[in-house]
SEKOLLO-719480 format. One line per field, with one value per residue (C-alpha): residue number from 1; x, y, z. Coordinates in nm, 2 decimals. Layout:
N
pos <- NUM,...
c1 <- X,...
c2 <- Y,...
c3 <- Z,...
//
This chain:
195
pos <- 1,2,3,4,5,6,7,8,9,10,11,12,13,14,15,16,17,18,19,20,21,22,23,24,25,26,27,28,29,30,31,32,33,34,35,36,37,38,39,40,41,42,43,44,45,46,47,48,49,50,51,52,53,54,55,56,57,58,59,60,61,62,63,64,65,66,67,68,69,70,71,72,73,74,75,76,77,78,79,80,81,82,83,84,85,86,87,88,89,90,91,92,93,94,95,96,97,98,99,100,101,102,103,104,105,106,107,108,109,110,111,112,113,114,115,116,117,118,119,120,121,122,123,124,125,126,127,128,129,130,131,132,133,134,135,136,137,138,139,140,141,142,143,144,145,146,147,148,149,150,151,152,153,154,155,156,157,158,159,160,161,162,163,164,165,166,167,168,169,170,171,172,173,174,175,176,177,178,179,180,181,182,183,184,185,186,187,188,189,190,191,192,193,194,195
c1 <- 11.33,11.10,11.03,10.83,11.02,10.78,10.87,11.24,11.22,11.04,11.31,11.58,11.43,11.36,11.73,11.87,11.66,11.71,12.09,12.13,11.86,12.10,12.24,11.91,12.03,12.37,12.49,12.69,13.04,13.29,13.54,13.36,12.99,13.01,13.17,12.90,12.62,12.76,12.79,12.43,12.31,12.46,12.29,11.99,11.86,11.97,12.08,12.06,12.23,12.53,12.55,12.53,12.83,13.15,13.40,13.14,13.28,13.57,13.37,13.11,12.82,12.51,12.25,12.42,12.42,12.05,11.96,12.13,11.94,11.62,11.71,11.74,11.40,11.22,11.35,11.59,11.91,11.81,12.08,11.83,11.64,11.96,12.07,11.73,11.77,12.10,11.94,11.65,11.88,12.09,11.77,11.68,12.02,11.99,11.65,11.81,12.09,11.81,11.64,11.97,12.07,11.73,11.76,12.11,12.03,11.74,11.94,12.24,12.08,11.72,11.61,11.71,11.60,11.76,12.05,11.90,11.83,12.19,12.34,12.13,12.21,12.58,12.57,12.35,12.54,12.90,13.11,13.24,12.89,12.87,13.07,12.86,12.53,12.61,12.81,12.60,12.88,12.89,12.56,12.76,12.85,12.50,12.34,12.59,12.53,12.16,12.21,12.46,12.22,11.93,12.14,12.21,11.84,11.75,12.02,11.90,11.55,11.68,11.86,11.55,11.30,11.53,11.37,11.60,11.38,11.51,11.87,11.80,11.66,11.97,12.19,11.99,12.01,12.39,12.43,12.25,12.49,12.78,12.62,12.61,12.97,13.21,13.36,13.04,13.19,13.41,13.09,13.07,13.29,13.08,12.76,12.89,12.99,12.64,12.49
c2 <- 11.77,11.85,11.57,11.65,11.60,11.32,11.12,11.20,11.05,10.74,10.69,10.74,10.48,10.24,10.26,10.23,9.93,9.78,9.80,9.67,9.40,9.11,9.18,9.04,8.70,8.74,8.56,8.69,8.81,8.56,8.84,9.00,8.96,8.63,8.79,9.05,8.80,8.58,8.88,8.98,8.62,8.61,8.94,8.87,9.22,9.57,9.74,10.12,10.21,10.00,10.08,10.45,10.45,10.50,10.21,9.94,9.81,9.88,10.14,10.38,10.30,10.23,10.32,10.09,9.80,9.88,9.84,9.50,9.41,9.51,9.29,9.00,9.08,9.14,8.88,8.66,8.80,8.68,8.79,8.90,9.13,9.27,9.35,9.50,9.74,9.86,9.90,10.10,10.33,10.39,10.47,10.72,10.87,10.91,11.08,11.32,11.40,11.48,11.72,11.89,11.93,12.07,12.33,12.42,12.44,12.67,12.89,12.91,12.91,12.98,12.69,12.33,12.11,11.77,11.87,11.71,11.38,11.38,11.45,11.18,10.92,11.00,10.95,10.64,10.46,10.56,10.24,10.34,10.29,9.92,9.80,9.99,9.88,9.52,9.44,9.40,9.53,9.84,9.96,10.19,10.41,10.41,10.49,10.77,10.92,10.92,11.13,11.37,11.43,11.48,11.73,11.92,11.93,12.05,12.32,12.44,12.46,12.65,12.90,12.95,12.98,13.16,12.93,12.78,12.47,12.34,12.40,12.21,11.93,11.93,11.91,11.61,11.43,11.51,11.35,11.05,11.04,11.04,10.75,10.55,10.63,10.85,11.00,11.21,11.44,11.59,11.73,11.98,12.25,12.22,12.25,12.56,12.70,12.65,12.84
c3 <- 7.54,7.84,8.08,8.39,8.72,8.83,8.52,8.56,8.91,8.79,8.52,8.78,9.02,8.73,8.62,8.97,9.07,8.72,8.73,9.09,9.09,9.03,9.39,9.52,9.42,9.57,9.88,10.17,10.08,10.23,10.31,10.60,10.56,10.74,11.05,11.06,11.02,11.29,11.53,11.46,11.50,11.85,11.94,12.16,12.17,12.07,12.39,12.31,12.64,12.56,12.19,12.24,12.46,12.26,12.30,12.30,11.96,11.72,11.53,11.67,11.44,11.65,11.38,11.14,11.38,11.46,11.09,11.08,11.40,11.23,10.94,11.18,11.33,11.01,10.77,10.96,10.80,10.45,10.21,9.94,10.17,10.31,9.96,9.89,10.18,10.04,9.70,9.84,10.04,9.72,9.53,9.81,9.78,9.41,9.46,9.72,9.47,9.22,9.46,9.57,9.20,9.12,9.40,9.31,8.94,9.01,9.24,9.00,8.65,8.71,8.50,8.55,8.26,8.27,8.50,8.81,8.62,8.48,8.82,8.99,8.72,8.73,9.11,9.09,8.82,8.89,8.93,9.27,9.42,9.33,9.63,9.88,9.72,9.64,9.96,10.27,10.49,10.26,10.40,10.63,10.32,10.18,10.51,10.59,10.24,10.31,10.63,10.46,10.17,10.41,10.61,10.28,10.20,10.54,10.54,10.20,10.34,10.65,10.43,10.20,10.49,10.74,11.00,11.27,11.30,10.97,11.09,11.41,11.20,10.99,11.31,11.43,11.10,11.09,11.43,11.30,11.01,11.25,11.43,11.11,11.00,11.19,10.88,10.83,11.09,10.82,10.65,10.94,10.77,10.45,10.65,10.83,10.49,10.35,10.65
//
């Protein structure tokens, strides 16, 4: 069966948003979402100078905190909208997996067929993703995944085009990933291997 890539992407997004839409009606998790919300409610402004300095909080995740601050500014920390942001980031991640699988399939097999769609659906619907997508405090994982997958895409583009500008872009996106979750640093050996 041949389905054009555009329709594969539409199906992917429809499935991802359809599966996770009940999260829009969820409240804050009582385990630690309340602590996060209280901390953000008490934040008057986002001080980049203070946030970029390591040691200003328990974790070094300034971009993550910035997204929560934007939630406060845009929709007053409404739980439904905060869940929606996580869902949309997860949909972006599934789309990026689709494109990475498409490039890898083309490079390895010459023809891709439904491989990218299968890989993206497996990624999007795997049960391990439910916590990160449905739990507002789990945004750190979804956001870090976005930056890692963008780094992979930019590295692939740098390898294909042999242009150092793409590699520089990949390095900047990688740094942004570290600023959303420090464990992204462990992607560095993989990135070096790809180059």
